[in-house]
C-alpha positions in Angstrom: 14.1 -20.9 -43.5 16.0 -22.4 -46.2 19.3 -23.8 -45.4 20.8 -23.7 -49.1 21.7 -27.5 -48.8 19.7 -30.1 -48.6 18.5 -31.9 -45.2 19.9 -34.4 -43.7 17.4 -37.6 -43.7 17.7 -38.0 -39.5 16.4 -34.3 -39.7 14.0 -35.3 -41.7 13.0 -38.2 -39.5 13.1 -36.0 -36.8 10.9 -32.4 -37.9 9.2 -33.9 -40.5 10.3 -31.2 -42.7 11.6 -32.0 -45.8 13.7 -30.3 -49.0 10.3 -29.8 -50.9 9.1 -27.6 -47.9 11.8 -25.4 -48.1 12.0 -24.3 -51.7 9.8 -21.1 -51.3 11.2 -20.5 -47.3 13.5 -17.5 -47.0 16.9 -17.2 -46.8 18.7 -16.2 -44.1 20.5 -13.2 -45.3 16.9 -12.0 -46.3 15.6 -12.0 -42.8 18.5 -11.0 -40.7 18.1 -7.4 -40.4 14.4 -8.2 -38.9 16.4 -10.5 -36.6 18.4 -7.8 -35.2 15.5 -5.6 -34.9 12.9 -8.2 -32.8 15.8 -9.0 -30.6 16.7 -5.6 -29.8 17.2 -4.7 -26.5 16.4 -8.7 -25.8 17.5 -11.6 -24.0 17.6 -14.6 -25.8 15.6 -17.2 -24.2 15.7 -21.1 -25.7 15.8 -24.4 -24.5 19.6 -25.5 -24.8 20.1 -21.8 -25.4 24.2 -22.3 -26.6 23.6 -24.2 -29.9 20.6 -21.6 -30.9 22.8 -19.1 -30.2 25.9 -20.6 -31.9 23.6 -21.2 -34.7 22.4 -17.7 -35.4 26.5 -16.1 -34.8 27.6 -18.5 -37.5 25.0 -17.2 -39.4 25.3 -13.7 -39.2 29.7 -14.1 -39.4 28.7 -15.2 -42.3 27.4 -12.1 -43.2 30.1 -10.2 -41.9 28.1 -9.2 -38.7 29.0 -9.8 -35.2 25.8 -10.8 -33.4 25.8 -10.3 -29.4 23.0 -11.3 -27.2 23.1 -12.5 -23.1 21.4 -15.5 -23.4 19.3 -17.8 -20.9 19.0 -21.5 -21.1 15.8 -23.6 -19.6 18.0 -26.4 -19.7 20.3 -25.2 -17.4 17.1 -23.2 -15.2 15.2 -26.5 -15.1 18.4 -28.7 -14.1 18.9 -26.2 -11.0 14.9 -25.0 -10.2 13.0 -28.1 -11.4 15.5 -31.0 -10.0 14.6 -35.0 -10.1 13.5 -35.3 -13.6 14.8 -38.4 -15.7 14.9 -36.3 -18.7 15.5 -32.6 -19.7 14.5 -32.6 -23.2 12.1 -30.3 -24.2 9.3 -32.6 -24.8 9.6 -35.2 -21.9 10.1 -32.0 -19.9 6.9 -30.1 -20.7 4.6 -33.4 -20.9 6.3 -34.0 -17.1 4.8 -31.2 -16.0 1.3 -31.0 -17.9 2.6 -28.1 -20.3 0.3 -28.8 -23.5 2.5 -28.4 -26.7 1.3 -29.0 -30.3 3.8 -28.7 -33.7 6.5 -30.8 -31.7 10.3 -30.0 -33.6 8.6 -26.9 -35.3 9.5 -23.5 -34.5 5.9 -22.3 -33.2 5.0 -25.3 -31.4 8.8 -25.1 -29.5 8.9 -22.0 -28.8 5.2 -21.3 -27.2 6.0 -24.4 -25.2 9.4 -22.9 -24.1 7.6 -19.7 -23.3 5.2 -21.4 -20.7 8.2 -23.6 -19.5 10.3 -20.2 -18.7 7.0 -18.4 -17.1 6.9 -21.8 -14.7 10.8 -21.2 -13.9 10.3 -17.4 -13.3 7.7 -18.8 -10.4 9.6 -21.1 -9.0 12.4 -18.8 -9.0 11.4 -17.8 -5.5 14.8 -15.7 -4.8 14.6 -14.1 -8.0 18.2 -14.1 -9.3 16.9 -14.5 -13.1 15.3 -11.3 -12.9 18.5 -10.2 -10.8 20.7 -10.8 -13.7 18.7 -8.9 -16.3 18.3 -5.9 -14.6 22.3 -6.0 -14.4 22.0 -6.9 -18.1 20.1 -3.3 -18.4 22.8 -1.5 -16.4 25.8 -2.8 -19.2 23.2 -1.6 -21.8 23.3 2.0 -20.4 19.3 1.8 -19.9 18.2 4.2 -17.2 14.5 5.1 -17.1 13.0 7.7 -15.4 10.0 6.8 -12.5 7.4 8.0 -15.3 9.0 5.4 -18.4 9.4 2.6 -15.4 5.2 3.3 -14.5 4.7 2.8 -18.5 5.6 -0.4 -18.7 4.0 -2.1 -16.1 0.0 -3.4 -16.4 -3.0 -2.5 -15.1 -3.4 -6.4 -13.9 -3.2 -8.1 -11.1 0.3 -9.3 -9.7 3.7 -8.8 -7.8 6.0 -6.2 -8.3 9.7 -5.8 -7.6 11.6 -2.8 -7.1 15.3 -3.0 -8.1 18.7 -1.0 -7.4 21.3 -0.5 -9.9 22.7 -3.5 -8.6 20.0 -5.3 -9.5 19.1 -5.7 -5.3 15.5 -5.8 -4.7 14.5 -3.3 -2.1 10.4 -3.7 -2.0 8.4 -6.1 -3.1 4.6 -5.4 -3.5 1.1 -6.7 -4.6 -1.7 -5.0 -6.1 -5.1 -5.8 -8.1 -4.0 -2.7 -10.0 0.2 -3.2 -10.4 0.5 0.3 -12.5 -2.1 2.5 -10.4 -0.1 0.8 -6.8 3.5 1.5 -8.1 2.9 5.2 -9.7 1.2 6.1 -5.8 5.2 4.9 -4.2 6.3 7.5 -7.2 4.2 10.1 -6.0 3.5 10.1 -2.9 5.7 11.9 0.0 5.8 10.1 2.8 9.4 9.2 3.9 9.6 5.3 3.1 8.3 6.0 -0.6 11.1 9.4 -1.1 13.9 6.3 -0.5 12.7 3.8 -2.9 12.1 7.1 -5.4 15.7 8.2 -4.8 17.2 4.3 -5.3 14.7 2.6 -8.0 16.4 1.9 -10.9 13.9 -0.8 -12.3 10.5 -2.3 -11.9 9.8 -6.2 -12.6 6.4 -7.9 -12.3 4.6 -10.9 -12.9 1.0 -11.6 -13.4 -0.6 -13.7 -11.0 -3.9 -12.9 -12.3 -5.6 -14.6 -8.9 -5.0 -12.1 -5.7 -5.2 -14.8 -3.4 -1.3 -16.5 -4.9 -0.2 -12.5 -5.3 -0.9 -12.8 -1.7 1.0 -15.6 -0.6 3.8 -15.0 -3.2 3.8 -11.8 -1.2 4.5 -12.7 2.0 7.1 -15.7 1.0 9.2 -13.7 -1.3 9.6 -10.9 1.3 10.4 -13.6 3.7 13.5 -15.3 1.8 15.0 -11.7 -0.4 14.5 -9.9 2.7 14.0 -6.4 1.4 15.0 -3.1 3.0 11.7 -1.4 2.8 9.5 -4.3 3.4 10.9 -4.4 7.1 7.4 -4.3 8.3 6.3 -7.3 6.7 9.4 -9.7 7.3 7.2 -10.3 10.4 3.8 -11.8 11.0 1.1 -10.6 9.1 -1.6 -11.3 11.7 -0.7 -10.1 15.1 -4.0 -10.9 16.3 -5.2 -14.6 16.9 -8.7 -16.7 17.6 -8.0 -19.5 20.4 -10.7 -21.6 21.9 -9.9 -22.2 25.8 -12.0 -23.4 28.7 -13.1 -21.1 31.4 -13.9 -21.3 34.6 -16.9 -22.6 34.4 -16.2 -25.3 31.7 -17.5 -23.3 28.5 -15.2 -23.6 25.8 -15.0 -19.3 25.1 -13.4 -18.4 21.7 -11.3 -15.5 22.8 -9.2 -12.7 20.9 -5.4 -12.4 22.0 -2.1 -11.4 20.7 -0.5 -14.2 18.7 1.4 -16.8 21.1 3.1 -19.3 18.7 3.0 -21.8 21.6 -1.1 -21.6 21.5 -2.9 -23.7 18.8 -4.9 -21.1 16.8 -8.0 -21.2 15.3 -7.2 -18.5 12.5 -5.5 -14.9 12.6 -6.4 -11.9 12.1 -4.4 -8.0 10.4 -6.3 -6.0 13.1 -7.8 -6.5 16.7 -10.9 -5.2 15.1 -11.1 -7.0 11.7 -11.2 -9.8 14.6 -13.8 -8.8 16.8 -15.8 -8.6 13.7 -15.2 -12.2 12.6 -16.0 -13.0 16.0 -19.1 -11.1 16.4 -20.3 -13.1 12.6 -19.3 -16.3 14.2 -21.1 -15.9 17.6 -24.3 -15.1 15.9 -24.6 -17.4 13.2 -23.9 -20.6 15.4 -26.0 -18.9 18.3 -22.7 -18.8 20.8 -23.0 -17.0 23.6 -21.3 -13.0 23.5 -20.7 -13.5 27.2 -18.4 -16.2 27.1 -16.8 -15.3 24.0 -16.3 -11.7 26.2 -18.2 -9.8 23.3 -20.5 -8.5 26.1 -19.6 -7.8 29.7 -22.1 -8.5 32.0 -22.9 -10.2 34.8 -26.4 -11.3 33.7 -27.8 -13.1 30.3 -26.6 -11.5 26.8 -27.6 -9.3 24.7 -28.3 -12.2 22.2 -30.1 -14.2 24.9 -32.5 -11.5 25.0 -33.1 -11.8 21.3 -33.5 -15.4 21.6 -30.1 -16.2 19.7 -28.1 -17.6 22.2 -29.6 -20.8 24.3 -28.7 -19.2 27.6 -24.8 -20.7 28.6 -24.2 -17.5 30.1 -26.5 -17.8 32.6 -26.1 -21.7 33.2 -29.4 -23.0 31.0 -27.6 -24.3 28.1 -25.1 -26.8 30.0 -21.3 -26.8 29.4 -21.4 -30.6 27.7 -24.2 -29.5 24.6 -22.2 -26.0 24.4 -19.3 -27.2 23.9 -20.2 -30.0 21.1 -21.7 -27.1 19.2 -18.5 -25.3 19.2 -16.2 -28.6 18.8 -18.3 -28.9 15.7 -17.6 -25.8 14.7 -14.1 -26.1 15.3 -14.0 -29.7 13.5 -15.9 -27.9 9.9 -13.5 -24.4 9.8 -9.6 -25.4 10.6 -7.6 -25.9 7.4 -5.9 -28.9 9.4 -6.4 -32.4 7.4 -8.5 -31.0 5.1 -7.3 -31.5 1.4 -8.1 -29.0 -1.5 -7.7 -27.5 -4.4 -8.4 -23.6 -4.9 -9.3 -23.1 -8.1 -9.4 -19.2 -9.1 -9.0 -16.8 -12.2 -5.4 -17.3 -14.3 -3.2 -14.5 -16.0 -5.4 -14.8 -19.3 -9.0 -15.9 -20.0 -7.7 -19.3 -21.5 -5.5 -20.1 -18.0 -7.0 -21.0 -14.5 -4.6 -20.6 -10.9 -4.6 -23.8 -8.4 -3.8 -23.3 -4.9 -2.9 -27.1 -3.4 -3.5 -27.7 0.2 -2.9 -31.2 1.5 -3.4 -32.8 4.5 -4.3 -29.2 6.3 -0.2 -28.7 4.5 0.0 -25.7 1.8 1.7 -26.8 -1.3 2.2 -24.1 -3.5 0.0 -22.8 -6.2 0.4 -23.1 -10.7 -1.6 -22.3 -13.3 -3.0 -24.9 -15.8 -4.7 -24.3 -19.1 -6.5 -28.6 -19.7 -8.9 -29.6 -17.0 -7.1 -33.2 -16.9 -3.9 -30.8 -15.1 -6.0 -30.0 -11.9 -8.1 -33.5 -11.8 -5.2 -35.8 -11.8 -3.7 -35.1 -9.0 0.1 -36.3 -9.9 0.1 -34.0 -12.4 -1.0 -31.6 -10.3 1.9 -32.3 -7.9 4.6 -32.3 -11.0 3.1 -28.3 -12.0 2.8 -27.3 -8.4 5.3 -24.5 -7.8 6.3 -25.4 -4.3 6.1 -23.0 -1.3 6.3 -22.5 2.2 4.4 -24.0 4.6 3.7 -21.7 7.3 1.7 -20.0 9.8 1.2 -16.6 7.9 0.4 -18.4 4.6 -2.2 -20.9 6.1 -3.8 -17.3 7.8 -3.7 -15.6 3.8 -5.4 -18.8 2.3 -7.8 -18.9 5.6 -9.0 -15.6 5.4 -9.3 -14.7 1.9 -11.8 -17.7 1.2 -13.8 -16.4 3.9 -13.9 -13.2 2.5 -13.4 -13.4 -1.0 -15.1 -15.2 -3.7 -13.2 -17.9 -5.7 -14.2 -20.0 -8.9 -14.6 -22.9 -7.2 -13.2 -25.5 -4.2 -12.5 -28.8 -5.0 -12.2 -30.9 -2.1 -10.7 -34.3 -1.8 
């Protein structure tokens, strides 16, 4: 923009923009109409928003126009959601977070860095204060979209979605590999819960994750934090069945499926008993364990796998408890997440991006999105950009189940 006054030397030094570069640039009054058009029904997001907003208001006031928009400041949000940084200037903050930045102090470079920072802040806002306040702004503007209009605004991509009432309250949180299709199902279903959602919905906000694993982890955690009224069933554990290792009366370590008991140390958990039985059958077959000992074959003689020469005879005392238990212990050491440190790399929200889930010393730390390989290979940078999440039984089991069933891009162990 041509400010129609000479630029002060310190600004030239800061930005690299000089008076000669601005001779052919448009004046404010020439683009004022376009600014009004592109900010229609928008929230202005800026780093130190009060400064930018004040500049815009001053320029519009000179033209006799009262420019009023809601604003969000990424400085204030960063201080709240990313505490502990020495500096909250845009350059130093994005450098600390490993956000790539080009053309510092130019409109495009600063704006794109602010976009990436804001996306990170939205992801870190687990209580969804930002989106709740946005819904309230929509009410003040008198917008009340119909169900079809809401569905039209949702992408057919992987992510997590939030169904809101008029006051911004989240009444349901869900995840899907196709958010548009799933929300449309809520709005066309005739089930009692769906009917209630249809009557109360005012808006649906969403967050693309690219990775289904991150969508599962966010859904589990944010349901526990926000406690939506129509997610009542998911507030409790989503894994009611667990696999335990216990010695039987003959001294053999048996892998048994039982109802989840928080007092006991589990190997992994399952959503249903059938899923647990299928996995236990697979483990027993792959590692040549005994079906009878694992409670999968009720017999007083040898188990079925022994007849197929896929069991070494623990069921009839042919394999000693010491030898059998050594094999079971080896399996347990290699298949439990305890003490493991790894980064699970998967798809990001676009083709240039990847997602990463960090698991350190058996503890789930959180997830992030990254553009550059150095961000994932430098553990300190990785810890800075990670969106911290709760390490609980559900999160550990979601990760364990996911990497057992699904294909990810790669797993980096360290």
